[in-house]
N, CA and C of each residue as an Amber inpcrd file, in Angstrom:
protein
   252
  23.6110000   0.3050000 -17.7530000  22.3960000  -0.2340000 -18.3990000
  21.6170000   0.8740000 -19.0460000  21.4690000   1.9970000 -18.2870000
  20.7130000   3.1170000 -18.7010000  21.3390000   3.6980000 -19.9330000
  22.6000000   3.7690000 -19.8820000  23.3450000   4.4340000 -21.0910000
  23.1040000   3.4720000 -22.2800000  23.0470000   2.2310000 -22.1220000
  22.8800000   1.3550000 -23.2360000  21.5110000   1.0980000 -23.7060000
  20.5550000   1.6930000 -23.0150000  19.0480000   1.6580000 -23.2240000
  18.4840000   0.3090000 -22.9340000  19.1860000  -0.4570000 -22.0600000
  18.6270000  -1.7710000 -21.5750000  17.5040000  -1.4890000 -20.5540000
  17.6530000  -0.4280000 -19.8680000  16.5950000   0.0790000 -18.8720000
  16.2380000   1.4580000 -19.0510000  15.1350000   2.0370000 -18.5060000
  14.8890000   3.2880000 -18.5980000  14.3750000   3.8750000 -17.2150000
  14.4530000   5.1650000 -16.9280000  14.0070000   5.5730000 -15.5370000
  12.5110000   5.4840000 -15.5230000  11.9870000   5.1670000 -14.2820000
  10.5550000   4.9850000 -14.0200000  10.0570000   6.1390000 -13.4040000
   8.7610000   6.5090000 -13.6910000   8.1440000   7.5820000 -13.1020000
   6.9060000   7.0970000 -12.3230000   6.8850000   5.7210000 -12.0230000
   5.8030000   5.1570000 -11.3820000   5.9010000   5.3930000  -9.8660000
   4.7490000   5.7010000  -9.0800000   4.8970000   5.8080000  -7.7220000
   5.2330000   4.5610000  -7.0100000   5.0680000   3.4170000  -7.7970000
   5.3800000   2.0730000  -7.0930000   6.7440000   1.5090000  -7.5320000
   7.6090000   2.4130000  -8.0710000   9.0080000   2.0290000  -8.3220000
   9.9340000   2.1180000  -7.1700000  10.7540000   1.2360000  -6.8570000
  11.6420000   1.3320000  -5.7410000  13.0550000   1.0800000  -6.0970000
  13.9400000   1.8080000  -5.5450000  15.4360000   1.5750000  -5.8360000
  15.9270000   0.3140000  -5.2070000  16.6580000  -0.4170000  -5.9550000
  17.2760000  -1.6320000  -5.5550000  18.7040000  -1.4190000  -5.2580000
  19.1290000  -1.8570000  -4.0420000  20.4310000  -1.6690000  -3.5980000
  21.1940000  -3.0740000  -3.4790000  22.3150000  -3.3190000  -4.0140000
  22.9560000  -4.4910000  -3.8630000  24.0800000  -4.3960000  -2.7270000
  23.8990000  -5.0660000  -1.7460000  24.6850000  -5.0060000  -0.5350000
  25.5620000  -6.1800000  -0.3250000  26.8770000  -5.9020000  -0.0670000
  27.9010000  -6.8930000   0.2550000  27.5830000  -7.4720000   1.6860000
  27.7200000  -8.7200000   1.9940000  27.4930000  -9.2410000   3.3580000
  28.4510000  -8.6330000   4.2750000  28.1840000  -8.2710000   5.4980000
  28.9320000  -7.6610000   6.4350000  30.0150000  -8.5130000   6.9190000
  29.8450000  -9.8020000   7.1360000  30.9170000 -10.5960000   7.7340000
  31.9430000 -11.1890000   6.6350000  31.6300000 -10.8560000   5.4010000
  32.5220000 -11.3300000   4.2410000  32.3720000 -12.7230000   3.9080000
  31.4630000 -13.3550000   4.7010000  31.1760000 -14.8260000   4.3540000
  30.4870000 -14.9960000   3.0020000  30.7560000 -16.0640000   2.3200000
  30.0370000 -16.3650000   1.0210000  30.4690000 -15.2090000  -0.0010000
  31.7650000 -15.0600000  -0.1910000  32.2680000 -13.9040000  -1.0790000
  31.5380000 -14.0550000  -2.3980000  31.1070000 -12.9740000  -2.9710000
  30.3120000 -12.9230000  -4.1940000  28.9020000 -13.3030000  -4.1390000
  28.3700000 -13.4800000  -2.8930000  27.0720000 -13.7650000  -2.6810000
  26.4140000 -12.6070000  -2.0220000  26.2930000 -11.4930000  -2.8730000
  25.6450000 -10.2650000  -2.3080000  24.1930000 -10.3860000  -2.0960000
  23.6600000  -9.3840000  -1.4200000  22.1820000  -9.5040000  -1.1260000
  21.5590000  -8.2180000  -1.8830000  20.2730000  -8.4870000  -2.2940000
  19.5360000  -7.2910000  -2.8240000  18.5890000  -6.8150000  -1.8230000
  18.5870000  -5.5540000  -1.5790000  17.7550000  -4.8980000  -0.4770000
  16.8370000  -3.8640000  -1.2420000  15.6610000  -3.8380000  -0.8940000
  14.6180000  -3.0110000  -1.4260000  13.8450000  -2.3530000  -0.2250000
  13.7260000  -1.0270000  -0.1540000  12.9170000  -0.4040000   0.8860000
  11.4350000  -0.2730000   0.3950000  10.5860000  -1.0190000   0.9730000
   9.2110000  -0.9710000   0.6260000   8.3050000   0.0280000   1.5530000
   8.9250000   0.7780000   2.4420000   8.1110000   1.5870000   3.3680000
   7.1430000   2.5250000   2.6680000   7.4930000   3.0870000   1.5120000
   6.5800000   3.9840000   0.8620000   5.2960000   3.2780000   0.2860000
   5.5360000   1.9610000  -0.0840000   4.5850000   1.2160000  -0.5980000
   3.5120000   0.8250000   0.4680000   4.0860000   0.5920000   1.6890000
   3.2960000   0.1560000   2.8170000   2.3100000   1.3050000   3.2080000
   2.7750000   2.5530000   2.9940000   1.9900000   3.7870000   3.2540000
   0.7690000   3.8290000   2.3740000   0.8710000   3.5520000   1.1780000
  -0.2580000   3.6570000   0.1500000  -1.0910000   2.3970000  -0.0700000
  -0.6670000   1.3390000   0.6050000  -1.3590000   0.1210000   0.4160000
  -2.6690000   0.1070000   1.2270000  -3.7680000  -0.1850000   0.6640000
  -5.0250000  -0.3220000   1.3670000  -4.9980000  -1.6040000   2.2320000
  -5.3670000  -1.3620000   3.4930000  -5.4180000  -2.3440000   4.3730000
  -6.6120000  -3.3240000   4.1790000  -6.4880000  -4.6540000   4.4220000
  -7.5450000  -5.5150000   4.2480000  -8.5920000  -5.3330000   5.3540000
  -9.7080000  -5.0240000   4.9730000 -10.8190000  -4.6720000   6.0280000
 -11.5110000  -5.9820000   6.6000000 -11.4550000  -7.0140000   5.8240000
 -12.1130000  -8.3770000   6.0930000 -11.0350000  -9.2980000   6.5330000
 -11.3660000  -9.9400000   7.6590000 -10.5050000 -11.0320000   8.1710000
 -10.4430000 -12.2320000   7.2290000  -9.3840000 -12.9220000   7.1880000
  -9.1920000 -14.1620000   6.5190000 -10.3490000 -15.2480000   7.0170000
 -11.1090000 -15.8140000   6.1760000 -12.0840000 -16.8390000   6.7030000
 -11.4300000 -17.9630000   7.3900000 -12.0550000 -18.4860000   8.4230000
 -11.6300000 -19.6340000   9.2130000 -12.0070000 -20.9340000   8.3710000
 -10.8800000 -21.5540000   7.7590000 -11.2620000 -22.7120000   6.8360000
 -11.8620000 -23.7970000   7.5650000 -11.5970000 -24.0070000   8.8390000
 -12.1380000 -25.0570000   9.5970000 -13.6820000 -25.0190000   9.6830000
 -14.1130000 -23.7960000   9.7800000 -15.6500000 -23.4940000   9.6720000
 -16.3150000 -24.0420000   8.4660000 -15.6230000 -23.8140000   7.3660000
 -16.1880000 -24.1610000   6.0280000 -16.0300000 -25.6190000   5.8140000
 -14.9690000 -26.2420000   6.2990000 -14.8400000 -27.7020000   6.0740000
 -15.8740000 -28.3000000   6.8990000 -16.2850000 -27.8020000   8.0700000
 -17.4620000 -28.5230000   8.7890000 -18.7340000 -28.3360000   8.0500000
 -18.9040000 -27.2010000   7.2610000 -20.1920000 -27.0780000   6.5360000
 -20.2010000 -28.0150000   5.5000000 -19.2230000 -28.4790000   4.8730000
 -19.1140000 -29.4040000   3.7170000 -18.9120000 -30.8030000   4.1890000
 -18.9690000 -31.2110000   5.4620000 -18.7660000 -32.4130000   5.9410000
 -19.9670000 -33.4180000   5.5010000 -19.6450000 -34.4650000   4.7860000
 -20.6920000 -35.3890000   4.3910000 -21.3250000 -35.1090000   3.1340000
 -21.0110000 -34.0120000   2.2990000 -21.6290000 -33.6540000   1.2070000
 -21.0280000 -34.5840000   0.0670000 -22.0680000 -34.8570000  -0.8550000
 -21.5950000 -35.7300000  -1.9710000 -21.1480000 -34.9870000  -3.2040000
 -21.7700000 -33.8320000  -3.4080000 -21.3370000 -32.9550000  -4.6100000
 -21.0880000 -31.6010000  -4.1770000 -20.2390000 -31.0620000  -4.8540000
 -19.8580000 -29.5980000  -4.6320000 -19.5770000 -28.9950000  -5.9680000
 -20.2480000 -27.8030000  -6.3430000 -19.9850000 -27.2830000  -7.5500000
 -19.6300000 -25.7600000  -7.3110000 -18.8670000 -25.2420000  -8.2000000
 -18.5080000 -23.7750000  -8.1480000 -18.7460000 -23.2220000  -9.5500000
 -19.4640000 -22.0200000  -9.4660000 -19.7450000 -21.3510000 -10.7990000
 -19.0330000 -20.0600000 -10.8730000 -18.4430000 -19.8150000 -11.8790000
 -17.8410000 -18.5240000 -12.0530000 -18.8030000 -17.5850000 -12.6820000
 -19.4890000 -16.8280000 -12.0160000 -20.6790000 -16.1370000 -12.4050000
 -20.1740000 -14.8250000 -13.1450000 -18.8980000 -14.5070000 -13.0260000
 -18.4160000 -13.2230000 -13.6180000 -18.4410000 -13.4680000 -15.1330000
 -17.9820000 -14.6470000 -15.6230000 -17.8840000 -14.8080000 -17.0040000
 -19.1550000 -15.6590000 -17.5560000 -19.8220000 -16.3860000 -16.7310000
 -20.9640000 -17.3650000 -17.1240000 -22.3300000 -16.6980000 -16.9360000
 -22.4190000 -15.4900000 -16.3790000 -23.7180000 -14.9210000 -15.9880000
 -24.6990000 -14.8880000 -17.1700000 -24.2430000 -14.5980000 -18.3730000
 -25.1840000 -14.5970000 -19.4460000 -25.3230000 -15.9080000 -20.1820000
 -24.5550000 -16.9140000 -19.7930000 -24.5820000 -18.3020000 -20.4280000
 -25.4270000 -19.3460000 -19.7220000 -25.8060000 -19.0650000 -18.4730000
 -26.6540000 -20.0150000 -17.6320000 -28.0580000 -19.6940000 -17.9480000
 -28.8280000 -20.6920000 -18.4850000 -30.3110000 -20.5050000 -18.6680000
 -31.0620000 -20.6040000 -17.3840000 -31.8000000 -19.6770000 -17.0130000
 -32.5840000 -19.6920000 -15.8090000 -34.1420000 -19.6800000 -16.1930000
 -34.9080000 -20.3690000 -15.4180000 -36.3920000 -20.3250000 -15.6810000
 -37.1060000 -19.9120000 -14.3600000 -38.2400000 -19.4330000 -14.6360000
 -39.1010000 -18.8530000 -13.4340000 -39.7440000 -20.0700000 -12.6660000
């Protein structure tokens, strides 16, 4: 594929070699597995410093509410008219 210019070498630090491995026991002949070693990616990945919120806690907060609205303030910040 490289010789036919279908693919090209990557210089990305996040590129990983893919190895196609034949099953050890020979079962399912022709059903090979794709193996990728992501160990180097795990080393540079930033760990999540905030825990996942407890959804049950938020469901209890919204118990009995009649209306719920969500605003996307990233794109609508300048479009919402506010008064003093």
